[in-house]
BAVOVEX-885016 format. One line per 2 residues: their letters; for each residue z, x, y of C-alpha. Coordinates in nm, 2 decimals. Layout:
BEGIN
A> Z:X:Y ~ ...
end
This chain:
BEGIN
EC> 0.86:0.76:-0.71 ~ 1.15:0.76:-0.47
FE> 1.22:0.71:-0.11 ~ 1.42:0.95:0.10
TN> 1.51:0.98:0.46 ~ 1.56:1.32:0.63
KL> 1.68:1.38:0.98 ~ 1.64:1.72:1.16
IN> 1.81:1.78:1.49 ~ 1.72:2.10:1.67
RR> 1.84:2.24:2.00 ~ 1.56:2.30:2.25
TD> 1.54:2.42:2.60 ~ 1.26:2.22:2.75
PY> 1.19:2.23:3.12 ~ 1.08:1.87:3.12
TH> 1.18:1.53:2.99 ~ 0.94:1.41:2.73
TH> 0.95:1.12:2.48 ~ 0.68:1.01:2.24
TY> 0.66:0.84:1.91 ~ 0.38:0.85:1.66
TH> 0.33:0.71:1.31 ~ 0.13:0.89:1.05
AH> 0.03:0.74:0.71 ~ -0.13:0.91:0.41
IN> -0.33:0.73:0.15 ~ -0.15:0.90:-0.13
KY> 0.18:0.71:-0.08 ~ 0.32:0.93:0.18
IY> 0.44:0.75:0.50 ~ 0.58:0.96:0.78
IY> 0.74:0.82:1.09 ~ 0.81:1.07:1.35
VH> 1.04:1.00:1.65 ~ 1.04:1.28:1.90
TK> 1.28:1.28:2.19 ~ 1.30:1.57:2.43
MN> 1.55:1.55:2.71 ~ 1.60:1.81:2.98
RL> 1.75:2.12:2.80 ~ 1.91:1.88:2.55
LH> 1.81:1.75:2.21 ~ 1.50:1.75:2.00
NL> 1.54:1.48:1.73 ~ 1.28:1.46:1.45
MK> 1.34:1.18:1.20 ~ 1.12:1.18:0.90
VY> 1.09:0.90:0.64 ~ 0.90:1.01:0.34
TC> 0.85:0.96:-0.03 ~ 1.00:1.25:-0.23
AC> 0.89:1.54:-0.46 ~ 0.57:1.62:-0.29
TH> 0.37:1.90:-0.14 ~ 0.14:1.81:0.14
TH> -0.06:1.96:0.42 ~ -0.12:1.76:0.73
TH> -0.28:1.82:1.07 ~ -0.18:1.63:1.38
TH> -0.29:1.63:1.74 ~ -0.08:1.50:2.02
TH> -0.14:1.48:2.39 ~ 0.13:1.47:2.65
TH> 0.11:1.40:3.02 ~ 0.37:1.58:3.23
TH> 0.45:1.47:3.58 ~ 0.63:1.72:3.80
TH> 0.83:1.66:4.11 ~ 0.58:1.85:4.32
AH> 0.33:1.58:4.25 ~ 0.10:1.73:4.00
TY> 0.00:1.60:3.66 ~ -0.17:1.77:3.38
IH> -0.26:1.69:3.02 ~ -0.18:1.93:2.74
TH> -0.33:1.89:2.39 ~ -0.26:2.10:2.09
TH> -0.33:2.08:1.72 ~ -0.13:2.24:1.45
TH> -0.14:2.23:1.07 ~ 0.15:2.30:0.84
TR> 0.23:2.28:0.48 ~ 0.57:2.20:0.34
TY> 0.71:2.15:-0.01 ~ 0.99:1.91:-0.06
IH> 1.20:1.91:-0.37 ~ 1.48:1.65:-0.38
TY> 1.77:1.56:-0.60 ~ 1.85:1.19:-0.56
IH> 2.07:0.92:-0.71 ~ 2.01:0.55:-0.68
TQ> 2.15:0.24:-0.83 ~ 1.98:0.03:-1.09
SF> 1.94:-0.26:-0.85 ~ 1.77:-0.03:-0.60
IN> 1.52:0.08:-0.86 ~ 1.45:-0.27:-0.98
DS> 1.42:-0.41:-0.63 ~ 1.23:-0.14:-0.46
IN> 1.05:0.09:-0.70 ~ 0.81:0.07:-0.98
VD> 0.91:0.35:-1.22 ~ 0.65:0.48:-1.45
end
């Protein structure tokens, strides 16, 4: 097993400011922490912490509430499923292996 951190920063043009955080854990040793930050026509930052060398499929649903300046609020919900395959090359020190990981 190993532990990797991946950060993806994408440019977005969102007409609203939106921030949400959600944590998502899998029984099979995968732990995902997503931090989404959407600012007005600025930055979409997705930080993913995950165990490595895995293929997985996951479905997540999130609901956002948008409040507009002309005093109207609505709720938008969507669900999407995606499958990704991760293959990593990694180097770690002996102390990191001994302290953090049980190697089979």
